[in-house]
All heavy atoms as an XYZ file, in Angstrom:
979
protein
N      85.346     27.695      9.100
C      84.651     28.759      8.396
C      83.168     28.716      8.757
O      82.557     27.663      8.784
C      84.846     28.603      6.890
C      84.116     29.676      6.099
S      84.176     29.413      4.324
C      85.780     30.081      3.979
N      82.623     29.863      9.024
C      81.218     29.969      9.400
C      80.336     29.894      8.154
O      80.669     30.466      7.112
C      81.000     31.310     10.117
C      79.757     31.306     10.975
O      79.276     30.215     11.331
O      79.268     32.399     11.282
N      79.221     29.203      8.246
C      78.335     29.110      7.092
C      77.413     30.326      7.036
O      77.182     31.006      8.036
C      77.568     27.796      7.105
S      76.032     27.785      8.028
N      76.871     30.576      5.858
C      76.033     31.755      5.638
C      74.781     31.723      6.515
O      74.364     32.756      7.042
C      75.691     31.924      4.146
C      75.028     33.279      3.903
C      74.862     30.775      3.631
C      74.923     33.641      2.444
N      74.179     30.553      6.697
C      72.970     30.477      7.518
C      73.283     30.737      8.987
O      72.526     31.418      9.675
C      72.256     29.138      7.340
C      71.639     28.937      5.983
C      71.198     27.694      5.596
C      71.485     29.984      5.077
C      70.626     27.482      4.347
C      70.916     29.790      3.828
C      70.481     28.531      3.457
N      74.413     30.203      9.467
C      74.809     30.471     10.856
C      75.022     31.964     11.066
O      74.649     32.510     12.107
C      76.071     29.693     11.215
S      75.806     27.915     11.398
N      75.607     32.639     10.080
C      75.803     34.077     10.169
C      74.490     34.832     10.238
O      74.328     35.748     11.039
N      73.527     34.435      9.406
C      72.212     35.079      9.435
C      71.528     34.885     10.788
O      70.909     35.814     11.326
C      71.312     34.507      8.331
C      71.677     34.851      6.900
C      70.814     34.049      5.936
C      71.531     36.337      6.640
N      71.641     33.682     11.323
C      71.016     33.386     12.614
C      71.700     34.173     13.731
O      71.041     34.813     14.550
C      71.045     31.864     12.885
C      70.134     31.133     11.893
C      70.643     31.558     14.329
C      70.352     29.637     11.825
N      73.011     34.163     13.749
C      73.772     34.860     14.787
C      73.549     36.370     14.735
O      73.363     37.032     15.743
C      75.257     34.530     14.650
C      76.137     35.144     15.727
C      77.622     34.830     15.548
N      78.140     35.295     14.276
C      78.454     34.508     13.233
N      78.315     33.193     13.337
N      78.913     35.017     12.117
N      73.567     36.934     13.544
C      73.457     38.383     13.386
C      72.018     38.873     13.286
O      71.774     40.077     13.241
C      74.256     38.814     12.151
C      75.736     38.521     12.293
C      76.483     38.585     10.976
O      75.932     39.114      9.996
O      77.628     38.095     10.943
N      71.077     37.937     13.233
C      69.640     38.260     13.155
C      69.329     39.162     11.966
O      68.475     40.036     12.045
C      69.157     38.876     14.466
N      70.025     38.935     10.844
C      69.852     39.802      9.683
C      68.899     39.248      8.633
O      68.671     39.896      7.613
C      71.218     40.076      9.018
O      71.830     38.826      8.710
C      72.116     40.894      9.924
N      68.349     38.093      8.858
C      67.440     37.493      7.883
C      66.063     38.154      7.961
O      65.738     38.842      8.930
C      67.311     35.998      8.154
N      65.281     37.912      6.936
C      63.873     38.325      6.953
C      63.096     37.162      7.565
O      62.726     36.204      6.894
C      63.405     38.608      5.525
O      62.050     38.974      5.527
N      62.869     37.251      8.878
C      62.364     36.123      9.661
C      60.890     35.859      9.430
O      60.079     36.765      9.411
C      62.619     36.359     11.154
C      64.070     36.445     11.452
C      64.790     37.571     11.726
C      64.997     35.372     11.460
N      66.115     37.255     11.898
C      66.273     35.913     11.741
C      64.889     34.002     11.245
C      67.416     35.126     11.824
C      66.031     33.227     11.324
C      67.267     33.789     11.618
N      60.576     34.593      9.305
C      59.200     34.108      9.292
C      58.886     33.516     10.661
O      57.797     33.698     11.192
C      59.001     33.070      8.159
C      57.635     32.428      8.232
C      59.232     33.728      6.797
N      59.869     32.834     11.243
C      59.731     32.249     12.583
C      61.124     32.049     13.161
O      62.064     31.733     12.439
C      59.003     30.904     12.514
N      61.236     32.250     14.476
C      62.513     32.012     15.163
C      62.256     31.226     16.424
O      61.373     31.565     17.208
C      63.185     33.329     15.540
C      63.744     34.052     14.338
C      64.680     35.140     14.737
N      65.968     34.553     15.137
C      67.005     35.275     15.537
N      66.922     36.571     15.634
N      68.128     34.677     15.860
N      63.028     30.181     16.626
C      62.912     29.386     17.839
C      64.271     28.877     18.256
O      65.251     29.011     17.516
N      64.344     28.266     19.417
C      65.634     27.784     19.913
C      66.184     26.587     19.129
O      67.389     26.359     19.110
C      65.344     27.408     21.369
C      63.877     27.154     21.411
C      63.265     28.048     20.372
N      65.318     25.835     18.461
C      65.755     24.637     17.742
C      65.625     24.800     16.226
O      66.446     24.293     15.473
C      64.969     23.392     18.216
C      65.398     22.139     17.468
C      65.134     23.193     19.715
N      64.607     25.513     15.776
C      64.361     25.679     14.337
C      63.924     27.106     14.054
O      63.295     27.751     14.897
C      63.288     24.701     13.873
N      64.270     27.572     12.862
C      63.849     28.909     12.454
C      63.566     28.906     10.956
O      63.934     27.982     10.235
C      64.890     29.951     12.838
S      66.554     29.627     12.257
N      62.888     29.965     10.506
C      62.494     30.067      9.108
C      62.664     31.507      8.642
O      62.357     32.444      9.381
C      61.046     29.620      8.941
N      63.146     31.652      7.416
C      63.337     32.986      6.845
C      63.156     32.918      5.334
O      63.216     31.849      4.727
C      64.712     33.553      7.205
C      65.871     32.670      6.853
C      66.513     32.786      5.631
C      66.338     31.722      7.757
C      67.587     31.974      5.305
C      67.418     30.907      7.439
C      68.045     31.035      6.203
N      62.926     34.077      4.731
C      62.773     34.127      3.283
C      64.140     34.289      2.630
O      65.001     34.991      3.148
C      61.840     35.270      2.860
O      62.374     36.504      3.326
C      60.434     35.064      3.419
N      64.360     33.627      1.490
C      65.639     33.763      0.795
C      65.730     35.108      0.078
O      64.714     35.773     -0.154
C      65.623     32.600     -0.202
C      64.182     32.331     -0.449
C      63.465     32.674      0.828
N      66.955     35.487     -0.277
C      67.163     36.759     -0.979
C      66.498     36.772     -2.353
O      66.019     37.807     -2.798
C      68.656     37.040     -1.133
C      69.410     37.364      0.150
C      70.906     37.525     -0.140
C      68.853     38.610      0.804
N      66.477     35.645     -3.024
C      65.886     35.536     -4.359
C      64.813     34.454     -4.373
O      65.045     33.352     -4.866
C      66.970     35.222     -5.405
C      67.985     36.332     -5.514
O      67.618     37.475     -5.758
N      69.249     36.005     -5.313
N      63.626     34.761     -3.831
C      62.585     33.736     -3.744
C      62.114     33.275     -5.125
O      62.029     34.074     -6.060
C      61.469     34.429     -2.974
C      61.713     35.888     -3.156
C      63.179     36.057     -3.328
N      61.814     31.989     -5.222
C      61.305     31.415     -6.466
C      59.814     31.652     -6.650
O      59.302     31.529     -7.756
C      61.591     29.910     -6.494
C      63.069     29.518     -6.457
C      63.210     28.013     -6.324
C      63.778     30.045     -7.688
N      59.136     31.978     -5.554
C      57.691     32.224     -5.585
C      57.346     33.070     -4.362
O      58.120     33.093     -3.390
C      56.926     30.897     -5.537
N      56.214     33.747     -4.386
C      55.801     34.474     -3.180
C      55.689     33.517     -1.999
O      55.108     32.440     -2.121
C      54.425     35.031     -3.559
C      54.405     35.050     -5.054
C      55.253     33.886     -5.483
N      56.300     33.872     -0.884
C      56.238     33.033      0.311
C      57.287     31.945      0.389
O      57.311     31.177      1.360
N      58.171     31.838     -0.605
C      59.259     30.858     -0.561
C      60.024     31.061      0.741
O      60.447     32.163      1.055
C      60.156     31.072     -1.774
C      61.343     30.179     -1.844
N      62.288     30.324     -2.830
C      61.776     29.136     -1.089
C      63.239     29.419     -2.691
N      62.949     28.684     -1.624
N      60.160     30.004      1.520
C      60.755     30.086      2.853
C      61.787     28.986      3.043
O      61.599     27.869      2.567
C      59.652     29.948      3.931
O      58.671     30.969      3.716
C      60.201     30.079      5.326
N      62.869     29.313      3.747
C      63.874     28.325      4.134
C      63.687     28.011      5.610
O      63.580     28.923      6.439
C      65.283     28.866      3.911
C      65.652     29.157      2.463
C      66.985     29.876      2.398
C      65.691     27.881      1.660
N      63.618     26.742      5.938
C      63.491     26.291      7.324
C      64.768     25.538      7.668
O      65.161     24.609      6.946
C      62.248     25.402      7.515
C      62.135     24.947      8.963
C      60.979     26.140      7.075
N      65.421     25.956      8.761
C      66.730     25.415      9.129
C      66.787     25.139     10.626
O      66.063     25.766     11.403
C      67.863     26.395      8.748
C      67.807     26.767      7.277
C      67.849     27.636      9.599
N      67.680     24.227     11.046
C      67.944     24.127     12.482
C      68.708     25.369     12.933
O      69.528     25.908     12.188
C      68.790     22.862     12.617
C      69.342     22.591     11.268
C      68.441     23.246     10.277
N      68.439     25.833     14.133
C      69.089     27.027     14.661
C      70.579     26.783     14.883
O      71.398     27.665     14.629
C      68.390     27.466     15.962
O      67.004     27.698     15.645
C      68.979     28.737     16.516
N      70.947     25.593     15.330
C      72.358     25.230     15.458
C      72.840     24.617     14.148
O      72.036     24.127     13.351
C      72.564     24.242     16.609
C      72.218     24.763     18.002
C      72.394     23.650     19.035
C      73.062     25.973     18.355
N      74.132     24.618     13.931
C      74.679     24.122     12.674
C      74.719     22.600     12.626
O      75.350     21.953     13.463
C      76.099     24.658     12.450
C      76.642     24.231     11.126
N      76.371     24.913      9.973
C      77.408     23.180     10.769
C      76.953     24.306      8.963
N      77.593     23.237      9.418
N      74.049     22.062     11.631
C      74.158     20.659     11.239
C      74.249     20.680      9.723
O      73.412     21.298      9.062
C      72.946     19.839     11.699
C      72.810     19.804     13.201
C      71.897     20.640     13.847
C      73.606     18.968     13.964
C      71.787     20.631     15.231
C      73.505     18.957     15.347
C      72.585     19.787     15.963
O      72.492     19.768     17.333
N      75.254     20.035      9.167
C      75.517     20.136      7.738
C      74.409     19.548      6.879
O      74.067     20.104      5.837
C      76.848     19.469      7.392
N      73.840     18.431      7.300
C      72.869     17.758      6.445
C      72.009     16.800      7.272
O      72.148     16.704      8.494
C      73.579     17.014      5.308
C      74.663     16.060      5.792
O      74.501     15.438      6.862
O      75.684     15.933      5.092
N      71.123     16.103      6.602
C      70.195     15.193      7.277
C      70.942     14.052      7.968
O      70.457     13.504      8.963
C      69.130     14.664      6.287
C      69.727     13.689      5.288
C      67.936     14.067      7.002
N      72.137     13.714      7.478
C      72.888     12.600      8.038
C      73.451     12.905      9.422
O      73.599     12.014     10.235
C      74.019     12.188      7.090
C      73.529     11.851      5.715
C      73.797     12.699      4.650
C      72.783     10.711      5.477
C      73.337     12.402      3.376
C      72.317     10.408      4.211
C      72.598     11.261      3.160
N      73.787     14.157      9.703
C      74.377     14.484     11.006
C      73.403     15.174     11.961
O      73.762     15.436     13.093
C      75.652     15.313     10.826
C      75.466     16.761     10.483
C      76.781     17.535     10.563
O      77.819     17.003     10.155
O      76.751     18.675     11.042
N      72.196     15.447     11.527
C      71.220     16.123     12.377
C      70.591     15.123     13.346
O      70.078     14.086     12.923
C      70.120     16.779     11.522
O      70.745     17.653     10.573
C      69.157     17.576     12.380
N      70.620     15.410     14.660
C      69.987     14.500     15.617
C      68.482     14.367     15.337
O      67.840     15.335     14.910
C      70.227     15.175     16.972
C      71.380     16.100     16.747
C      71.272     16.544     15.327
N      67.923     13.187     15.559
C      66.505     12.952     15.255
C      65.555     13.965     15.903
O      64.585     14.393     15.271
C      66.246     11.537     15.780
C      67.583     10.881     15.777
C      68.578     11.969     16.065
N      65.836     14.377     17.142
C      64.928     15.312     17.807
C      64.988     16.706     17.172
O      63.978     17.420     17.112
C      65.204     15.383     19.318
C      66.585     15.886     19.700
C      67.710     14.852     19.656
O      67.500     13.695     19.223
O      68.832     15.214     20.056
N      66.145     17.084     16.652
C      66.269     18.365     15.945
C      65.563     18.273     14.598
O      64.818     19.180     14.208
C      67.749     18.767     15.775
C      67.897     20.000     14.900
C      68.399     18.990     17.145
N      65.769     17.174     13.887
C      65.100     16.975     12.604
C      63.583     16.996     12.778
O      62.867     17.581     11.956
C      65.560     15.663     11.974
C      65.066     15.379     10.563
C      65.474     16.473      9.586
C      65.590     14.024     10.103
N      63.093     16.414     13.869
C      61.648     16.425     14.140
C      61.144     17.856     14.344
O      60.078     18.233     13.829
C      61.333     15.565     15.359
N      61.899     18.670     15.076
C      61.485     20.064     15.299
C      61.521     20.867     14.005
O      60.634     21.690     13.749
C      62.385     20.714     16.352
N      62.534     20.626     13.175
C      62.641     21.338     11.903
C      61.478     20.957     10.986
O      60.832     21.823     10.394
C      64.005     21.072     11.233
C      64.053     21.642      9.816
C      65.133     21.664     12.069
N      61.175     19.666     10.885
C      60.082     19.251     10.009
C      58.725     19.695     10.554
O      57.813     19.965      9.772
C      60.096     17.740      9.728
O      60.057     17.020     10.950
C      61.322     17.347      8.927
N      58.591     19.814     11.866
C      57.345     20.361     12.423
C      57.174     21.821     11.989
O      56.064     22.249     11.650
C      57.346     20.238     13.947
N      58.270     22.577     11.963
C      58.192     23.958     11.491
C      57.931     24.001      9.986
O      57.178     24.868      9.513
C      59.459     24.736     11.859
C      59.468     26.221     11.497
C      58.253     26.971     12.052
C      60.760     26.868     11.980
N      58.505     23.077      9.231
C      58.197     22.977      7.797
C      56.690     22.825      7.604
O      56.072     23.504      6.775
C      58.955     21.797      7.142
C      58.381     21.450      5.776
C      60.438     22.098      7.032
N      56.080     21.959      8.391
C      54.640     21.724      8.280
C      53.850     22.980      8.628
O      52.876     23.319      7.957
C      54.222     20.564      9.179
C      52.760     20.187      9.035
C      52.391     19.019      9.923
O      52.807     18.960     11.085
N      51.617     18.091      9.387
N      54.286     23.703      9.660
C      53.591     24.937     10.046
C      53.706     26.007      8.956
O      52.734     26.701      8.650
C      54.156     25.463     11.364
C      53.767     24.606     12.568
C      54.335     25.142     13.877
N      53.986     26.542     14.065
C      54.807     27.464     14.594
N      56.013     27.127     14.990
N      54.415     28.704     14.733
N      54.896     26.147      8.375
C      55.093     27.130      7.297
C      54.244     26.753      6.085
O      53.616     27.613      5.461
C      56.590     27.249      6.930
C      56.779     28.071      5.664
C      57.374     27.859      8.086
N      54.195     25.468      5.757
C      53.368     25.010      4.636
C      51.896     25.345      4.875
O      51.207     25.835      3.974
C      53.549     23.509      4.423
N      51.421     25.111      6.080
C      50.035     25.447      6.401
C      49.776     26.939      6.314
O      48.718     27.376      5.830
N      50.751     27.740      6.758
C      50.600     29.192      6.683
C      50.556     29.656      5.224
O      49.810     30.578      4.882
C      51.743     29.880      7.426
N      51.334     29.011      4.346
C      51.309     29.361      2.926
C      49.934     29.091      2.328
O      49.441     29.867      1.506
C      52.382     28.586      2.164
N      49.323     28.016      2.769
C      47.996     27.690      2.253
C      46.954     28.688      2.733
O      46.122     29.146      1.958
C      47.612     26.265      2.659
C      46.323     25.819      2.015
C      46.083     24.356      2.109
N      46.178     23.856      3.467
C      46.007     22.598      3.802
N      45.748     21.706      2.876
N      46.101     22.205      5.045
N      47.015     29.056      4.006
C      45.990     29.962      4.532
C      46.273     31.427      4.220
O      45.377     32.155      3.809
C      45.821     29.783      6.054
O      47.063     30.010      6.701
C      45.329     28.389      6.395
N      47.518     31.870      4.385
C      47.832     33.295      4.217
C      48.010     33.694      2.758
O      47.740     34.841      2.399
C      49.099     33.650      5.005
N      48.463     32.763      1.915
C      48.767     33.099      0.523
C      47.838     32.409     -0.466
O      48.013     32.545     -1.673
C      50.219     32.730      0.203
C      51.281     33.359      1.109
C      52.656     32.812      0.774
C      51.239     34.873      1.003
N      46.890     31.640      0.053
C      45.950     30.903     -0.784
C      46.669     29.951     -1.744
O      46.226     29.743     -2.870
C      45.033     31.869     -1.550
C      43.760     31.200     -2.024
O      43.306     30.239     -1.362
O      43.229     31.616     -3.071
N      47.803     29.395     -1.298
C      48.516     28.413     -2.108
C      47.697     27.129     -2.173
O      47.100     26.720     -1.188
C      49.894     28.137     -1.511
N      47.690     26.509     -3.339
C      46.942     25.256     -3.466
C      47.805     24.047     -3.153
O      47.314     22.929     -3.107
C      46.352     25.133     -4.875
O      47.366     25.192     -5.850
N      49.088     24.288     -2.907
C      50.004     23.218     -2.538
C      51.364     23.803     -2.204
O      51.559     25.021     -2.276
N      52.288     22.948     -1.832
C      53.668     23.358     -1.587
C      54.597     22.259     -2.095
O      54.215     21.100     -2.132
C      53.983     23.617     -0.088
C      53.178     24.769      0.464
C      53.803     22.374      0.747
N      55.794     22.659     -2.475
C      56.878     21.709     -2.674
C      57.816     21.888     -1.501
O      58.113     23.021     -1.105
C      57.643     21.961     -3.972
C      56.864     21.558     -5.199
O      56.587     22.382     -6.053
N      56.512     20.289     -5.304
N      58.265     20.785     -0.941
C      59.234     20.805      0.138
C      60.492     20.154     -0.421
O      60.486     18.971     -0.776
C      58.709     20.079      1.381
C      57.445     20.787      1.876
C      59.781     20.014      2.462
C      56.641     20.009      2.873
N      61.546     20.962     -0.536
C      62.756     20.519     -1.212
C      63.945     20.593     -0.268
O      64.093     21.558      0.481
C      63.031     21.406     -2.427
C      61.856     21.599     -3.391
C      62.138     22.721     -4.370
C      61.577     20.302     -4.118
N      64.797     19.574     -0.319
C      66.005     19.572      0.481
C      67.033     18.700     -0.222
O      66.684     17.754     -0.924
C      65.725     19.021      1.880
O      66.880     19.099      2.685
N      68.283     19.040     -0.042
C      69.382     18.252     -0.591
C      70.391     18.031      0.532
O      70.670     18.945      1.301
C      70.028     18.986     -1.763
N      70.934     16.825      0.637
C      71.910     16.510      1.679
C      73.067     15.721      1.103
O      72.872     14.654      0.520
C      71.251     15.699      2.806
O      70.494     16.525      3.646
N      74.244     16.260      1.272
C      75.455     15.564      0.852
C      75.950     15.997     -0.504
O      75.231     16.617     -1.290
N      77.211     15.668     -0.797
C      77.861     16.152     -2.017
C      77.199     15.698     -3.313
O      77.227     16.427     -4.289
C      79.286     15.607     -1.920
C      79.380     14.827     -0.682
C      78.096     14.891      0.045
N      76.591     14.536     -3.342
C      75.962     14.059     -4.573
C      74.580     14.622     -4.821
O      73.938     14.273     -5.811
N      74.108     15.506     -3.958
C      72.726     15.976     -4.044
C      72.573     17.401     -4.564
O      71.467     17.904     -4.639
C      72.093     15.915     -2.653
O      72.684     16.910     -1.818
N      73.684     18.054     -4.875
C      73.677     19.459     -5.282
C      73.283     20.382     -4.130
O      72.717     21.449     -4.332
C      72.776     19.699     -6.496
C      73.185     18.915     -7.726
C      72.276     19.120     -8.911
O      71.506     20.096     -8.950
O      72.339     18.276     -9.818
N      73.605     19.993     -2.898
C      73.337     20.842     -1.740
C      74.150     22.127     -1.890
O      75.364     22.089     -2.046
C      73.714     20.119     -0.445
C      73.406     20.912      0.802
C      73.732     20.151      2.088
O      74.290     19.054      2.059
N      73.378     20.733      3.202
N      73.472     23.275     -1.844
C      74.139     24.547     -2.118
C      74.766     25.188     -0.884
O      75.757     25.905     -1.001
C      73.142     25.522     -2.744
O      72.040     25.724     -1.870
N      74.194     24.971      0.285
C      74.725     25.518      1.536
C      74.873     24.348      2.510
O      73.895     23.636      2.753
C      73.789     26.595      2.134
C      74.309     27.091      3.473
C      73.607     27.754      1.167
N      76.061     24.136      3.079
C      76.262     22.989      3.973
C      75.689     23.221      5.370
O      76.384     23.152      6.377
C      77.785     22.826      3.984
C      78.303     24.212      3.771
C      77.311     24.874      2.845
N      74.419     23.541      5.424
C      73.643     23.684      6.665
C      72.281     23.121      6.295
O      71.668     23.589      5.320
C      73.532     25.167      7.049
C      72.882     25.426      8.372
N      73.510     26.142      9.368
C      71.666     25.101      8.869
C      72.706     26.250     10.417
N      71.573     25.612     10.128
N      71.814     22.109      7.009
C      70.540     21.481      6.670
C      69.483     22.551      6.449
O      69.334     23.471      7.269
C      70.084     20.535      7.792
C      68.724     19.877      7.556
C      68.777     18.891      6.410
C      68.222     19.222      8.828
N      68.774     22.461      5.352
C      67.690     23.407      5.097
C      66.634     22.776      4.198
O      66.924     21.927      3.366
C      68.198     24.728      4.509
C      68.931     24.610      3.210
N      70.216     24.106      3.114
C      68.578     24.943      1.955
C      70.611     24.149      1.860
N      69.635     24.641      1.126
N      65.422     23.216      4.428
C      64.281     22.801      3.624
C      63.686     24.039      2.974
O      63.435     25.036      3.652
C      63.205     22.133      4.501
C      63.621     20.803      5.054
C      64.313     20.728      6.256
C      63.322     19.631      4.387
C      64.703     19.509      6.779
C      63.715     18.400      4.903
C      64.403     18.344      6.104
N      63.466     23.957      1.677
C      62.750     25.010      0.971
C      61.276     24.664      1.039
O      60.886     23.554      0.671
C      63.155     25.062     -0.506
C      64.566     25.455     -0.736
N      64.925     26.729     -1.103
C      65.711     24.737     -0.672
C      66.241     26.789     -1.257
N      66.741     25.584     -0.987
N      60.465     25.578      1.517
C      59.019     25.429      1.449
C      58.579     26.383      0.344
O      58.685     27.605      0.484
C      58.336     25.758      2.785
C      56.821     25.587      2.664
C      58.884     24.867      3.902
N      58.148     25.815     -0.763
C      57.838     26.577     -1.958
C      56.334     26.543     -2.224
O      55.814     25.521     -2.676
C      58.608     25.987     -3.141
C      58.579     26.735     -4.446
C      59.194     28.126     -4.307
C      59.317     25.939     -5.511
N      55.625     27.631     -1.911
C      54.190     27.660     -2.194
C      53.934     27.482     -3.692
O      54.694     27.981     -4.517
C      53.756     29.051     -1.724
C      54.794     29.439     -0.720
C      56.076     28.852     -1.246
N      52.864     26.773     -4.009
C      52.525     26.499     -5.400
C      51.062     26.793     -5.660
O      50.217     26.683     -4.772
C      52.804     25.020     -5.735
C      54.255     24.599     -5.621
C      55.164     25.307     -6.608
N      54.724     25.152     -7.985
C      55.059     24.128     -8.770
N      55.859     23.177     -8.319
N      54.615     24.064    -10.011
N      50.783     27.139     -6.898
C      49.435     27.387     -7.375
C      49.300     26.702     -8.725
O      50.279     26.586     -9.472
C      49.184     28.889     -7.539
C      49.282     29.646     -6.254
C      48.247     29.961     -5.409
C      50.463     30.176     -5.638
N      48.727     30.653     -4.325
C      50.088     30.800     -4.432
C      51.818     30.183     -5.977
C      50.987     31.415     -3.579
C      52.722     30.789     -5.132
C      52.302     31.400     -3.951
N      48.111     26.272     -9.058
C      47.869     25.647    -10.354
C      48.287     26.641    -11.441
O      47.994     27.832    -11.351
C      46.378     25.257    -10.492
C      46.080     24.724    -11.888
C      45.992     24.223     -9.440
N      48.995     26.160    -12.433
C      49.449     26.983    -13.570
C      50.374     28.125    -13.154
O      50.342     29.199    -13.754
C      48.252     27.534    -14.363
C      47.405     26.429    -14.968
O      47.986     25.391    -15.355
O      46.178     26.595    -15.038
N      51.217     27.918    -12.130
C      52.144     28.984    -11.706
C      53.424     29.022    -12.542
O      54.282     29.880    -12.347
C      52.470     28.886    -10.213
C      53.193     27.606     -9.815
O      53.615     26.839    -10.694
O      53.342     27.374     -8.602
N      53.571     28.096    -13.469
C      54.713     28.118    -14.365
C      55.952     27.420    -13.840
O      56.976     27.392    -14.516
N      55.907     26.862    -12.643
C      57.057     26.172    -12.074
C      56.945     24.669    -12.277
O      55.851     24.123    -12.338
C      57.166     26.449    -10.573
C      57.494     27.870    -10.162
C      57.488     27.987     -8.644
C      58.836     28.293    -10.720
N      58.083     24.023    -12.342
C      58.151     22.570    -12.346
C      59.305     22.189    -11.435
O      60.417     22.690    -11.600
C      58.393     22.027    -13.747
O      58.550     20.623    -13.689
N      59.063     21.346    -10.468
C      60.116     20.989     -9.526
C      60.414     19.498     -9.506
O      61.217     19.057     -8.703
C      59.753     21.440     -8.092
O      58.483     20.882     -7.756
C      59.706     22.938     -7.995
N      59.779     18.738    -10.370
C      60.032     17.304    -10.392
C      61.117     17.007    -11.412
O      61.089     17.559    -12.513
C      58.750     16.548    -10.745
C      58.825     15.114    -10.332
C      59.051     14.056    -11.160
C      58.716     14.586     -9.017
N      59.088     12.892    -10.435
C      58.881     13.194     -9.106
C      58.504     15.141     -7.768
C      58.833     12.347     -8.002
C      58.456     14.306     -6.673
C      58.616     12.929     -6.800
N      62.094     16.143    -11.090
C      63.140     15.829    -12.067
C      62.540     15.333    -13.382
O      61.582     14.554    -13.388
C      63.945     14.723    -11.387
C      63.703     14.936     -9.922
C      62.293     15.445     -9.819
N      63.112     15.789    -14.475
C      62.580     15.447    -15.791
C      63.119     14.121    -16.321
O      62.514     13.521    -17.195
C      62.904     16.563    -16.781
N      64.240     13.669    -15.804
C      64.835     12.433    -16.301
C      65.031     11.420    -15.193
O      64.508     11.564    -14.101
N      65.784     10.401    -15.507
C      66.108      9.346    -14.544
C      67.606      9.347    -14.295
O      68.392      9.689    -15.168
C      65.661      7.995    -15.076
C      64.165      7.920    -15.317
C      63.660      6.536    -14.977
N      62.245      6.422    -15.232
C      61.301      6.613    -14.317
N      61.632      6.929    -13.096
N      60.038      6.473    -14.611
N      67.994      8.918    -13.109
C      69.408      8.846    -12.746
C      70.151      7.871    -13.648
O      69.614      6.811    -14.013
C      69.538      8.389    -11.290
O      70.888      8.195    -10.946
N      71.370      8.218    -13.972
C      72.226      7.330    -14.754
C      72.869      6.262    -13.870
O      73.494      5.330    -14.365
C      73.310      8.146    -15.458
N      72.701      6.388    -12.577
C      73.310      5.449    -11.622
C      72.498      4.164    -11.558
O      71.276      4.182    -11.489
C      73.366      6.101    -10.240
C      73.951      5.279     -9.161
C      75.432      5.132     -9.350
N      75.986      4.345     -8.274
C      77.249      4.346     -7.964
N      78.098      5.095     -8.630
N      77.695      3.608     -6.986
N      73.193      3.033    -11.561
C      72.557      1.717    -11.427
C      73.192      1.003    -10.247
O      74.387      1.140     -9.993
C      72.737      0.894    -12.701
C      72.080      1.496    -13.895
N      70.729      1.423    -14.123
C      72.598      2.224    -14.917
C      70.436      2.064    -15.230
N      71.554      2.567    -15.738
N      72.400      0.242     -9.509
C      72.909     -0.583     -8.418
C      72.524     -2.027     -8.699
O      71.530     -2.297     -9.373
C      72.365     -0.131     -7.034
C      72.815      1.274     -6.720
C      70.857     -0.232     -6.961
N      73.303     -2.939     -8.156
C      72.999     -4.345     -8.354
C      71.922     -4.771     -7.362
O      71.843     -4.264     -6.243
C      74.253     -5.214     -8.164
O      74.796     -4.969     -6.869
C      75.297     -4.896     -9.226
N      71.105     -5.688     -7.790
C      70.058     -6.212     -6.925
C      68.875     -5.260     -6.806
O      68.766     -4.269     -7.508
N      68.000     -5.574     -5.883
C      66.780     -4.798     -5.629
C      67.110     -3.676     -4.643
O      67.388     -3.944     -3.461
C      65.704     -5.732     -5.066
C      64.386     -5.048     -4.790
O      64.367     -3.827     -4.500
O      63.353     -5.733     -4.834
N      67.083     -2.436     -5.096
C      67.456     -1.301     -4.244
C      66.551     -1.207     -3.022
O      67.017     -0.930     -1.914
C      67.413     -0.004     -5.043
N      65.254     -1.422     -3.189
C      64.326     -1.372     -2.055
C      64.638     -2.432     -1.014
O      64.625     -2.163      0.194
N      64.954     -3.638     -1.466
C      65.305     -4.720     -0.545
C      66.612     -4.405      0.176
O      66.753     -4.695      1.369
C      65.413     -6.036     -1.299
N      67.564     -3.809     -0.516
C      68.829     -3.433      0.112
C      68.605     -2.376      1.182
O      69.220     -2.426      2.255
C      69.824     -2.949     -0.939
C      70.342     -4.089     -1.821
C      71.252     -3.631     -2.922
N      72.465     -3.013     -2.390
C      73.414     -2.501     -3.162
N      73.297     -2.537     -4.472
N      74.484     -1.951     -2.618
N      67.716     -1.423      0.913
C      67.384     -0.400      1.928
C      66.707     -1.048      3.140
O      67.037     -0.730      4.279
C      66.468      0.671      1.331
C      67.104      1.611      0.315
C      66.032      2.492     -0.324
C      68.172      2.468      0.972
N      65.748     -1.927      2.881
C      65.053     -2.597      3.982
C      66.032     -3.377      4.856
O      65.938     -3.350      6.091
C      63.971     -3.525      3.425
N      66.985     -4.037      4.234
C      67.983     -4.794      4.994
C      68.867     -3.847      5.823
O      69.168     -4.118      6.971
C      68.852     -5.624      4.040
C      69.867     -6.481      4.757
C      70.693     -7.316      3.789
O      70.219     -7.605      2.682
O      71.814     -7.683      4.167
N      69.248     -2.720      5.249
C      70.077     -1.755      5.979
C      69.337     -1.162      7.163
O      69.941     -0.833      8.195
C      70.526     -0.643      5.041
N      68.025     -1.014      7.045
C      67.224     -0.486      8.153
C      67.049     -1.511      9.271
O      66.719     -1.153     10.398
C      65.859     -0.011      7.648
C      65.890      1.266      6.817
C      64.523      1.537      6.212
C      66.327      2.454      7.671
N      67.254     -2.780      8.944
C      67.227     -3.834      9.938
C      65.873     -4.167     10.378
O      65.437     -4.544     11.346
């Protein structure tokens, strides 16, 4: 089954902010703020876990460019960069994507989790990550 983002890219029906061979950016149908932009790899990769490092680098470089454009073109005082990967993350579309959400002081939005995870792990989680990274 084809994903919605692949369809938009193939059919060129999105409201494009930027298009490239490796990464592209478009505005969502229901933006959360003026300038809200989705940045995705042009080819299909479900999430951060399966995206090749060089593709992820190109996508994040475009995220940075879109964030800078939001600051200069929209006078945003900041941005939130949001992404979810994998079934436990509430990922809504199984195609890697980053939301670049322009922000302004007192804009009425809150994007930081209000609580703490109910999940507990044994031992020092940071040390376990460091060991896994080798």
